[in-house]
C-alpha positions in Angstrom: -0.2 -45.9 2.9 -1.8 -48.8 3.2 -5.5 -49.6 2.6 -6.5 -49.9 6.7 -4.7 -47.1 7.5 -6.5 -44.8 5.4 -9.8 -46.0 6.3 -8.9 -45.3 10.2 -7.5 -42.3 8.9 -10.8 -41.5 7.8 -12.8 -43.4 10.4 -10.9 -41.3 13.5 -12.0 -37.9 11.5 -15.9 -39.4 11.1 -15.5 -40.0 14.9 -14.0 -37.0 15.3 -16.8 -35.2 13.9 -19.4 -37.2 15.8 -18.2 -37.1 19.2 -18.5 -33.0 18.0 -22.0 -33.4 16.5 -22.6 -34.5 20.8 -21.5 -31.3 21.9 -21.9 -29.3 19.6 -18.9 -26.5 21.1 -18.1 -24.5 19.6 -21.6 -24.0 17.9 -19.5 -24.2 14.4 -17.6 -27.2 13.3 -14.1 -26.6 15.2 -11.1 -25.2 12.9 -8.8 -28.2 13.3 -11.3 -30.8 12.3 -12.2 -28.6 9.9 -8.3 -29.0 8.2 -8.4 -32.5 9.4 -11.5 -32.7 6.9 -10.0 -30.9 3.9 -6.4 -33.2 4.2 -8.6 -35.5 3.5 -9.0 -34.4 0.1 -5.6 -35.9 -0.5 -6.8 -39.4 -0.6 -10.3 -39.7 -0.4 -13.1 -38.4 -3.3 -15.5 -35.9 -2.5 -18.2 -38.0 -2.7 -16.3 -41.1 -0.7 -15.5 -38.0 2.5 -19.3 -36.1 1.8 -20.4 -39.8 2.2 -19.1 -41.5 4.9 -19.1 -38.0 7.4 -22.0 -37.0 6.4 -21.5 -32.9 5.1 -22.8 -30.8 3.2 -19.9 -31.5 -0.6 -21.1 -26.6 -0.5 -19.9 -26.6 3.2 -16.7 -29.3 1.6 -16.0 -27.2 -0.9 -15.5 -23.7 1.4 -12.8 -24.7 3.9 -11.1 -26.3 1.4 -11.4 -22.5 -0.1 -11.2 -20.6 2.9 -7.7 -22.9 3.8 -6.2 -22.6 0.5 -6.8 -18.0 1.1 -5.6 -18.9 4.3 -2.5 -20.6 3.1 -1.5 -18.5 0.0 0.9 -15.8 2.0 -0.3 -12.4 0.7 0.4 -10.4 -3.2 2.6 -7.6 -2.3 1.9 -5.1 -3.6 4.5 -3.9 -6.8 5.6 -0.4 -6.3 4.6 2.3 -9.1 7.1 1.9 -11.8 6.7 6.5 -12.6 8.1 8.3 -8.7 6.1 11.5 -9.4 8.8 13.8 -7.7 7.6 17.6 -6.7 8.1 20.7 -8.4 11.3 22.1 -7.6 10.8 24.8 -4.9 13.1 28.2 -5.7 14.8 28.8 -2.2 15.6 32.4 -1.0 18.3 32.9 1.4 17.5 34.0 4.7 17.6 38.1 4.4 21.6 38.8 6.9 22.6 36.5 3.9 21.6 38.9 1.3 24.6 41.5 -0.8 23.8 45.2 0.7 23.4 46.5 -3.1 23.2 50.2 -4.3 22.0 50.6 -8.1 22.4 53.6 -10.0 20.7 55.2 -13.4 21.7 57.9 -14.2 19.2 59.8 -16.5 20.3 62.1 -19.7 18.5 65.6 -17.9 21.3 64.3 -15.0 18.7 63.4 -13.0 20.2 60.1 -11.2 17.2 57.4 -9.4 18.9 55.1 -7.0 18.2 51.6 -5.1 19.6 50.2 -2.5 19.2 46.7 0.0 19.0 43.3 1.1 17.1 42.4 -2.1 16.7 38.4 -2.7 18.3 38.2 -6.8 14.4 38.6 -8.0 13.6 41.5 -6.2 17.0 42.8 -7.7 15.4 42.0 -11.5 12.1 43.1 -10.8 14.2 46.4 -10.0 15.7 46.4 -12.6 13.2 45.7 -15.5 11.5 48.7 -13.3 14.4 50.6 -13.8 14.4 50.0 -17.7 11.1 50.9 -18.0 12.0 54.2 -17.1 14.2 55.1 -19.2 12.6 53.5 -21.6 9.9 56.8 -21.1 13.3 59.7 -20.5 
């Protein structure tokens, strides 16, 4: 790019900034003008831009930072390395699907204790443990 063209670009941005300064509408430097000013950093030094456009060095750095942050794509969070699974839940079948069983325990004295009904496996285990305890007592 020729020196004349570079100077024209700086001059054109300077004229646009001067036009904005006369009206100050909108109140802050428009985003498009900020982008043009920051783009000048590719060809001009910070000192040259600040001096020619009569802008604050801190403001130029702030615009550059804002525009570079806006240009960066958002970083997606990495999925966790460990995925906790819920604790296993034992689901008992519906009562209609449970078999009807009868358990009879005959004691040494000739008496008998019977259990009958539709119970879950856990309930049958509990019933059997009660019968075993009764047998131990006898």
